[in-house]
C-alpha positions as CSV (number, residue, x, y, z in Angstrom):
1,M,122.1,48.4,-75.7
2,K,122.3,51.9,-73.8
3,Q,118.4,50.7,-72.7
4,L,119.2,48.0,-70.7
5,L,122.3,49.2,-69.3
6,T,120.1,52.2,-68.4
7,I,117.6,49.6,-66.8
8,I,119.6,47.6,-64.9
9,F,122.0,50.5,-63.6
10,I,118.2,51.6,-61.9
11,L,116.8,48.0,-60.7
12,S,121.1,47.9,-59.0
13,G,119.4,50.5,-57.0
14,F,116.7,49.0,-55.2
15,G,118.9,45.0,-55.6
16,L,116.9,43.7,-57.6
17,N,117.3,41.0,-60.6
18,A,116.5,42.4,-63.7
19,S,115.2,39.0,-65.1
20,N,112.9,38.8,-62.7
21,N,112.0,41.4,-61.1
22,F,111.9,43.7,-63.4
23,Y,108.4,44.4,-65.3
24,N,107.9,47.1,-68.4
25,V,104.1,48.7,-68.5
26,K,105.1,48.7,-72.0
27,D,105.6,44.7,-73.1
28,Y,102.0,44.5,-71.2
29,G,100.5,47.2,-73.8
30,A,101.0,50.2,-72.8
31,K,101.1,53.1,-75.0
32,G,102.7,55.6,-73.3
33,D,100.9,58.7,-75.9
34,G,98.6,60.1,-73.6
35,K,95.8,59.5,-76.3
36,N,95.0,55.3,-74.7
37,I,93.9,55.0,-71.6
38,D,97.0,52.8,-70.3
39,S,95.1,51.8,-66.7
40,P,94.7,48.6,-68.0
41,A,98.4,47.9,-68.6
42,I,99.6,48.6,-66.1
43,N,97.3,47.2,-63.6
44,K,97.8,43.8,-65.6
45,T,101.9,44.5,-64.9
46,I,101.3,45.1,-61.6
47,E,99.0,42.0,-61.1
48,E,101.8,40.5,-63.1
49,A,104.5,41.3,-60.8
50,S,102.2,40.0,-57.7
51,K,101.7,36.5,-58.5
52,K,105.7,36.2,-59.1
53,G,105.5,37.6,-55.5
54,G,106.9,41.7,-56.7
55,G,109.5,44.2,-58.1
56,T,109.8,46.5,-60.4
57,V,106.8,48.0,-62.0
58,F,108.3,50.7,-64.8
59,L,107.6,53.3,-66.2
60,P,109.6,54.8,-69.6
61,A,109.0,57.6,-70.3
62,G,105.3,59.5,-72.3
63,T,102.9,60.3,-70.7
64,Y,100.9,57.6,-69.3
65,L,96.6,58.5,-69.5
66,S,95.3,56.7,-66.5
67,Y,92.9,56.0,-64.4
68,S,91.6,53.5,-60.9
69,I,95.8,52.0,-60.4
70,R,95.7,49.1,-58.2
71,I,98.3,48.6,-56.6
72,Q,99.7,45.4,-54.4
73,S,101.9,44.2,-51.9
74,N,106.0,43.9,-52.0
75,I,105.6,46.2,-55.3
76,T,107.8,49.1,-56.7
77,L,106.3,51.9,-59.6
78,Y,108.4,53.6,-60.6
79,L,108.1,56.4,-62.7
80,D,112.1,57.2,-65.1
81,A,112.5,60.9,-65.9
82,G,110.0,61.9,-68.7
83,C,107.4,59.8,-67.2
84,R,104.1,61.6,-67.1
85,L,101.1,59.7,-64.8
86,L,97.8,61.8,-66.0
87,A,94.5,61.5,-64.7
88,A,92.3,60.7,-67.3
89,Y,88.7,62.6,-67.3
90,P,85.6,60.4,-66.2
91,Q,84.2,59.4,-69.5
92,E,80.9,57.6,-70.6
93,A,81.0,53.7,-69.1
94,S,83.9,54.4,-67.5
95,G,86.1,55.8,-64.5
96,F,87.7,55.7,-61.5
97,D,87.3,53.3,-59.3
98,I,83.9,53.3,-57.7
99,A,84.4,54.9,-53.3
100,E,83.9,52.6,-50.5
101,E,81.0,52.5,-48.3
102,N,81.8,53.6,-45.2
103,E,79.0,53.6,-43.0
104,H,81.6,56.6,-40.5
105,N,80.9,58.8,-43.6
106,I,79.2,61.4,-41.0
107,F,82.8,61.8,-38.2
108,Q,84.8,63.5,-42.0
109,D,85.1,65.0,-44.8
110,F,83.9,62.6,-48.0
111,G,86.9,62.8,-49.3
112,H,88.9,61.9,-46.0
113,S,86.6,59.1,-46.0
114,H,86.7,56.5,-49.8
115,W,90.3,55.5,-50.7
116,K,89.5,53.3,-54.2
117,N,88.3,56.1,-56.2
118,S,91.7,57.5,-56.5
119,L,94.5,57.6,-59.5
120,I,97.0,55.0,-57.4
121,W,95.0,53.5,-53.8
122,G,96.1,50.3,-51.6
123,I,94.4,48.5,-49.3
124,N,95.9,46.2,-46.6
125,L,99.2,46.4,-47.9
126,E,102.8,46.6,-47.3
127,N,105.6,47.1,-48.5
128,I,105.1,49.2,-51.3
129,T,107.8,52.4,-52.6
130,I,106.6,54.3,-55.8
131,C,109.5,56.3,-56.9
132,G,110.9,58.1,-60.0
133,Q,112.3,61.0,-61.4
134,G,108.1,61.2,-63.3
135,I,105.3,63.2,-62.5
136,I,101.8,62.2,-61.1
137,D,99.2,64.3,-62.6
138,G,96.1,64.6,-61.1
139,R,94.6,67.1,-63.8
140,G,91.0,64.7,-64.6
141,L,90.7,64.7,-60.5
142,T,88.0,66.9,-58.9
143,R,89.7,68.9,-56.1
144,E,86.0,68.9,-55.1
145,E,84.1,66.2,-52.7
146,S,82.9,64.5,-55.9
147,R,80.3,61.1,-54.6
148,L,79.6,60.3,-58.5
149,N,80.7,56.8,-59.4
150,G,83.9,56.9,-62.1
151,V,84.9,60.3,-60.5
152,G,87.9,60.3,-58.9
153,N,89.6,63.2,-56.0
154,K,92.7,61.6,-55.1
155,A,96.0,61.0,-56.3
156,I,97.5,59.0,-54.0
157,S,94.9,57.0,-51.3
158,L,96.4,54.2,-48.8
159,K,94.9,52.5,-46.2
160,L,95.8,50.9,-43.4
161,C,99.3,49.3,-44.9
162,K,102.6,49.3,-43.9
163,N,106.3,49.8,-45.3
164,V,106.1,52.7,-47.7
165,I,108.2,54.7,-49.4
166,L,107.5,57.9,-51.7
167,K,110.1,58.7,-53.1
168,D,112.0,61.5,-55.6
169,I,109.0,62.3,-57.9
170,K,106.9,65.7,-58.1
171,M,103.1,65.6,-58.3
172,V,100.3,68.2,-59.8
173,N,97.1,68.6,-59.7
174,C,96.5,66.5,-57.2
175,G,92.5,66.5,-56.5
176,H,91.5,67.1,-53.1
177,F,94.7,65.0,-52.0
178,A,98.2,64.8,-53.1
179,L,98.6,61.8,-51.4
180,L,95.8,60.4,-48.5
181,A,97.6,57.4,-45.5
182,T,95.7,56.1,-42.9
183,G,96.0,54.1,-40.5
184,V,99.3,54.1,-42.3
185,D,102.5,52.7,-40.3
186,N,106.7,53.2,-41.5
187,M,106.2,55.6,-43.9
188,T,108.9,57.4,-45.1
189,I,107.9,60.2,-48.3
190,N,111.9,61.9,-49.0
191,N,112.3,64.7,-51.5
192,V,109.1,64.8,-53.1
193,M,107.7,68.0,-55.5
194,V,104.2,68.5,-54.7
195,D,102.1,71.7,-56.5
196,T,98.6,71.7,-55.8
197,N,95.0,72.7,-55.7
198,R,94.2,71.3,-52.2
199,D,95.3,69.3,-49.5
200,G,99.1,68.1,-50.3
201,F,99.9,65.0,-47.6
202,D,97.3,64.4,-45.1
203,I,98.6,62.1,-42.6
204,D,96.1,60.2,-41.1
205,C,95.5,58.5,-38.1
206,C,99.1,57.1,-39.3
207,R,102.1,55.9,-37.2
208,N,106.1,56.4,-37.1
209,V,105.7,58.1,-40.8
210,R,109.2,60.7,-41.8
211,I,108.4,63.3,-44.0
212,S,112.3,65.2,-45.4
213,D,113.3,67.3,-47.3
214,C,110.1,67.9,-49.6
215,S,108.1,71.2,-51.2
216,V,103.9,72.2,-51.3
217,N,102.8,74.8,-52.1
218,S,99.3,74.5,-51.8
219,P,97.1,77.8,-52.1
220,W,93.5,76.5,-51.7
221,D,93.9,74.3,-48.3
222,D,97.0,72.7,-46.2
223,A,100.7,71.6,-47.3
224,I,101.3,68.8,-45.0
225,V,99.2,68.4,-42.6
226,L,98.7,65.3,-39.6
227,K,95.1,64.4,-38.3
228,S,93.0,61.9,-37.0
229,S,89.5,60.9,-37.6
230,Y,87.2,58.4,-37.0
231,A,87.7,57.1,-41.0
232,L,88.6,53.3,-39.8
233,G,85.4,52.4,-37.7
234,F,87.7,52.6,-34.4
235,F,90.1,55.3,-32.4
236,R,93.3,55.4,-33.4
237,D,96.4,58.7,-32.6
238,T,98.9,59.8,-34.8
239,E,102.4,59.5,-33.4
240,N,105.7,59.1,-34.0
241,V,106.0,61.7,-36.9
242,T,108.8,63.9,-38.0
243,I,108.7,66.8,-40.5
244,T,111.9,68.1,-42.0
245,N,114.2,70.7,-44.0
246,C,110.5,70.9,-45.7
247,F,109.1,74.5,-47.8
248,V,105.4,75.1,-47.7
249,S,103.7,78.0,-49.9
250,G,101.1,79.4,-50.8
251,Y,101.7,80.4,-53.6
252,D,99.3,80.6,-57.3
253,K,99.0,76.9,-58.4
254,G,102.0,75.3,-60.2
255,S,103.9,78.1,-60.0
256,V,106.4,77.1,-57.4
257,I,107.2,74.3,-59.5
258,D,107.9,76.4,-63.0
259,G,110.2,78.6,-60.4
260,T,107.7,82.2,-60.9
261,F,106.3,82.1,-57.4
262,L,103.4,84.1,-58.6
263,R,101.1,86.1,-56.4
264,N,97.8,87.2,-58.9
265,E,95.5,84.4,-56.9
266,P,95.1,85.6,-53.2
267,Q,92.4,84.0,-51.7
268,A,91.7,79.8,-50.6
269,P,88.1,78.2,-51.0
270,D,87.6,78.9,-47.6
271,Q,88.1,82.5,-48.1
272,G,90.9,82.5,-45.8
273,Y,93.1,84.2,-47.9
274,V,95.6,81.2,-49.5
275,T,96.6,78.1,-46.7
276,G,99.5,75.7,-47.9
277,R,101.3,75.5,-43.9
278,I,101.8,72.8,-41.8
279,K,99.1,71.3,-39.2
280,L,97.9,68.8,-36.6
281,G,94.2,69.0,-36.3
282,T,91.1,69.8,-38.0
283,E,89.7,65.8,-37.8
284,S,90.9,65.2,-34.2
285,S,88.8,62.1,-33.1
286,G,92.2,60.2,-31.9
287,G,94.9,62.0,-30.4
288,F,98.8,62.8,-31.4
289,R,101.4,61.7,-29.5
290,N,105.6,62.8,-30.1
291,I,105.9,64.8,-33.0
292,C,109.0,66.3,-33.6
293,I,108.4,69.7,-36.9
294,S,112.2,71.0,-37.4
295,N,114.1,72.7,-40.3
296,C,111.2,73.7,-42.5
297,V,110.2,77.3,-44.2
298,F,106.4,79.1,-44.5
299,E,106.5,81.1,-46.8
300,R,103.1,83.3,-48.3
301,C,100.5,81.0,-46.2
302,R,99.2,80.6,-43.2
303,G,101.2,79.7,-39.4
304,L,101.5,76.8,-37.8
305,A,98.1,75.5,-36.7
306,L,98.0,72.5,-33.7
307,E,94.8,72.1,-33.1
308,T,92.1,69.0,-31.2
309,V,87.9,69.8,-31.7
310,D,86.9,66.3,-31.7
311,G,88.2,64.5,-28.5
312,G,91.1,63.2,-29.6
313,F,94.4,64.6,-26.6
314,L,97.4,66.6,-28.2
315,E,100.8,65.8,-26.4
316,D,104.6,65.8,-26.4
317,I,104.7,68.5,-29.5
318,V,107.9,69.8,-30.0
319,I,108.5,72.4,-33.4
320,D,111.9,73.8,-33.8
321,N,114.3,75.6,-36.0
322,I,111.6,77.5,-38.3
323,T,111.3,80.1,-40.5
324,M,108.0,82.1,-41.6
325,R,107.7,84.6,-44.4
326,D,104.5,86.8,-45.5
327,I,101.4,85.1,-43.2
328,V,97.5,86.0,-43.5
329,N,97.0,84.7,-40.6
330,A,97.7,84.3,-37.0
331,P,101.7,82.5,-37.1
332,I,101.5,80.3,-34.6
333,F,97.1,79.1,-33.4
334,L,96.9,76.7,-30.6
335,R,93.2,75.8,-30.5
336,L,91.7,73.5,-28.5
337,G,88.1,72.7,-28.8
338,S,84.4,70.9,-28.5
339,R,83.3,70.4,-32.3
340,L,82.8,66.8,-31.5
341,R,83.0,66.0,-35.2
342,S,82.9,62.2,-33.0
343,P,80.5,59.4,-32.1
344,K,78.3,60.3,-29.6
345,G,79.4,60.1,-26.0
346,T,83.3,60.9,-26.5
347,P,84.6,64.0,-24.7
348,T,86.1,67.4,-24.9
349,G,90.3,66.3,-25.6
350,H,93.0,67.9,-23.9
351,M,96.4,69.7,-25.4
352,S,100.1,69.5,-22.8
353,R,103.2,69.7,-22.9
354,L,104.2,71.7,-26.2
355,T,107.3,73.5,-26.9
356,I,107.7,75.9,-30.1
357,S,112.0,77.2,-30.1
358,N,114.2,78.9,-32.4
359,V,111.2,80.5,-35.0
360,N,111.7,84.2,-36.8
361,I,108.5,85.0,-38.3
362,Y,108.1,88.1,-40.7
363,N,105.0,90.6,-42.7
364,A,102.6,88.3,-40.1
365,D,98.7,89.8,-40.1
366,S,98.6,91.4,-37.6
367,R,94.7,91.2,-37.4
368,Y,94.8,87.8,-35.3
369,S,98.1,88.5,-33.1
370,C,99.2,84.5,-31.8
371,I,96.2,82.5,-29.9
372,I,96.6,80.3,-27.7
373,S,92.7,79.5,-26.9
374,G,91.3,76.3,-24.9
375,V,86.9,75.8,-23.8
376,P,85.9,77.0,-20.4
377,D,87.1,74.5,-18.4
378,H,89.7,72.1,-20.8
379,Y,92.9,74.3,-20.7
380,I,95.7,74.2,-23.2
381,E,98.5,73.2,-20.7
382,D,102.5,72.3,-19.7
383,V,103.0,74.9,-23.4
384,S,106.3,77.3,-23.6
385,L,107.4,78.8,-26.3
386,N,111.1,80.3,-26.9
387,N,113.6,82.4,-28.5
388,I,110.7,83.5,-31.3
389,R,111.1,86.8,-32.9
390,L,108.3,88.0,-34.8
391,S,107.1,91.2,-37.4
392,F,103.6,92.3,-37.7
393,K,102.0,94.4,-40.4
394,G,100.2,96.4,-37.5
395,G,97.5,98.7,-38.0
396,G,95.4,97.5,-34.5
397,T,93.0,100.2,-32.8
398,K,92.1,101.6,-30.1
399,E,88.5,100.5,-30.7
400,D,90.3,96.4,-31.5
401,A,91.9,96.5,-28.0
402,Q,88.0,96.5,-26.7
403,L,87.1,93.8,-28.0
404,V,86.3,90.6,-26.2
405,P,86.5,87.4,-29.0
406,P,83.8,84.9,-28.3
407,E,84.0,81.6,-27.6
408,N,82.7,79.4,-30.1
409,E,83.0,76.1,-28.9
410,D,82.3,74.0,-31.0
411,L,83.2,76.7,-34.5
412,Y,85.9,75.0,-37.2
413,P,89.2,76.2,-35.5
414,E,90.6,78.3,-38.0
415,P,92.1,82.0,-36.3
416,W,88.4,84.2,-37.4
417,M,87.0,82.2,-35.1
418,F,87.5,85.2,-32.9
419,G,87.3,88.1,-35.4
420,T,89.7,90.9,-34.9
421,I,91.7,89.7,-31.4
422,P,92.3,91.9,-28.9
423,A,95.8,91.8,-28.1
424,S,99.0,92.5,-30.7
425,G,101.3,89.6,-29.5
426,F,99.8,87.2,-27.5
427,F,95.8,86.0,-27.0
428,I,95.8,83.0,-24.2
429,R,92.6,82.5,-22.1
430,H,91.7,79.5,-20.9
431,A,95.9,78.7,-20.3
432,K,97.4,76.8,-17.8
433,N,101.7,76.9,-17.1
434,I,102.4,78.9,-20.4
435,E,106.4,80.2,-20.5
436,L,107.2,83.0,-23.5
437,N,110.8,83.2,-22.9
438,N,113.2,85.4,-24.6
439,I,110.2,87.0,-26.9
440,Q,110.9,89.9,-29.4
441,I,107.6,91.6,-30.8
442,S,107.6,94.1,-33.7
443,F,104.9,95.9,-36.2
444,M,105.9,97.8,-39.7
445,K,102.5,100.2,-39.1
446,P,101.3,101.7,-35.3
447,D,99.5,98.8,-33.1
448,Y,97.2,100.2,-30.5
449,R,96.3,97.3,-29.2
450,P,98.0,95.8,-26.0
451,I,101.3,93.0,-27.1
452,L,99.5,90.5,-23.5
453,W,96.4,89.4,-23.5
454,L,94.7,86.8,-21.0
455,K,92.5,85.5,-19.8
456,E,91.0,82.0,-16.8
457,V,94.4,81.4,-17.1
458,D,96.8,80.0,-14.6
459,G,100.6,80.5,-14.1
460,C,102.3,82.4,-17.0
461,R,106.1,83.2,-17.6
462,L,107.4,85.6,-18.9
463,F,111.7,86.0,-19.2
464,D,112.9,88.4,-21.6
465,F,109.3,89.8,-22.8
466,N,110.7,92.9,-26.0
467,A,108.1,95.0,-27.9
468,T,110.7,97.6,-29.8
469,N,107.6,100.4,-31.0
470,A,104.7,99.2,-28.9
471,I,102.6,102.5,-28.6
472,G,99.7,100.9,-26.8
473,E,98.4,102.2,-23.8
474,D,98.6,99.1,-21.7
475,K,101.2,96.7,-22.5
476,Y,99.7,93.5,-21.3
477,I,96.2,93.2,-19.9
478,L,95.4,90.4,-17.1
479,K,91.3,90.2,-18.8
480,E,88.8,88.0,-15.7
481,N,90.8,85.0,-13.1
482,V,94.2,85.2,-13.9
483,R,96.2,83.8,-11.5
484,N,100.6,82.9,-11.2
485,F,101.7,85.8,-13.6
486,K,105.1,86.7,-13.1
487,I,107.5,88.9,-14.9
488,E,111.3,88.2,-14.6
489,K,112.5,90.6,-17.3
490,S,110.1,94.1,-18.1
491,I,108.3,94.3,-20.6
492,K,109.9,97.0,-23.1
């Protein structure tokens, strides 16, 4: 009787009829004992619900060892408290669904180009919900881009779906992606905790997305990343996205979900220290438009990165109320590049109309300062940085101040592509109409580099731009072809 009342209570939250729309996987043969493979029974339950127009597929407490689960339209997959959906290790003559063919695989990494080799996947579906107090554990997934049949490398993978909700679940050890959403419209991700061994949420070629109240710990790759790849075989922009009230970090894997917040692992696989950030790019064949990021915390991770390097545009971005602590590379990294991993003939993209405001950054790596860098003949335009407080580690030398970073137009975009930066505060190159308003910079150790370094800049306005303990001989350097440079309040 108690279990029945619990079920009715759960279903009442979805407005469902308990007798017609509720499907318990144990009624279809699932064991939930962590020993038997339960994905055939779970898929059978989903198929039965789908035949009758949809409903809630319920996984009660237990451990469900599974290979690929094929979700369908009009299905809510509910993981009850005490439920663990556990990705199985591939075994002989069995395993996850095989990655489908994709002739456009060359334009983005393997993991972005396939969807079926996942723990949960769906293509061309609508009205999907994955929710509950349970855990999705991708223990048997690889974090590498394995092309072996039967190997899974994503926890949840959705392609060309609409009306999707992910809510309240926890996700650990999720392989290459906790979530790969490609070409998904109208998606809400709310109160999801992820502690994983590569990417958290990859939102690729998606429209109308809301991510809120989530915690994503991903020391070995990005936490929340928007992309715009060519995986669908055509250009599709990522647009109308909000990310708010989220925490992203690069603590040791598993130590956020268990509350220990360990710092013993210093490196991501690319040897660039831990990752764990919010990023736009790297896959950027299509564009990014109308993005709002607000009220987020970055901790022990890389800084905010806005990148378009494959021909796409990046415009109309607003970022507000961000706090960062223990940042391991450039706190703010804006990069317009010419890698052009897109169909032949794709031109270099553009980046414009970006506003970043009310940001507090403490204990940031000083090697890379903040970077705004386009490429020759392709300028980043109309950037406004407002009310930003930066506390850097410091330590830059007089020799560092003489460096001239290479262009490296076609390299993968990370701050270290330029080597040590000759500026202690901001490095700006190939840019137009840049405003720095109420910027406060301090250093924990002496730094002998200039605060500001500019080259190929048309229009730069400083208002209340202060460095409280800068000791370099030059407060700012205008290297070459700097026009319309204005200081409306003196640098201190």
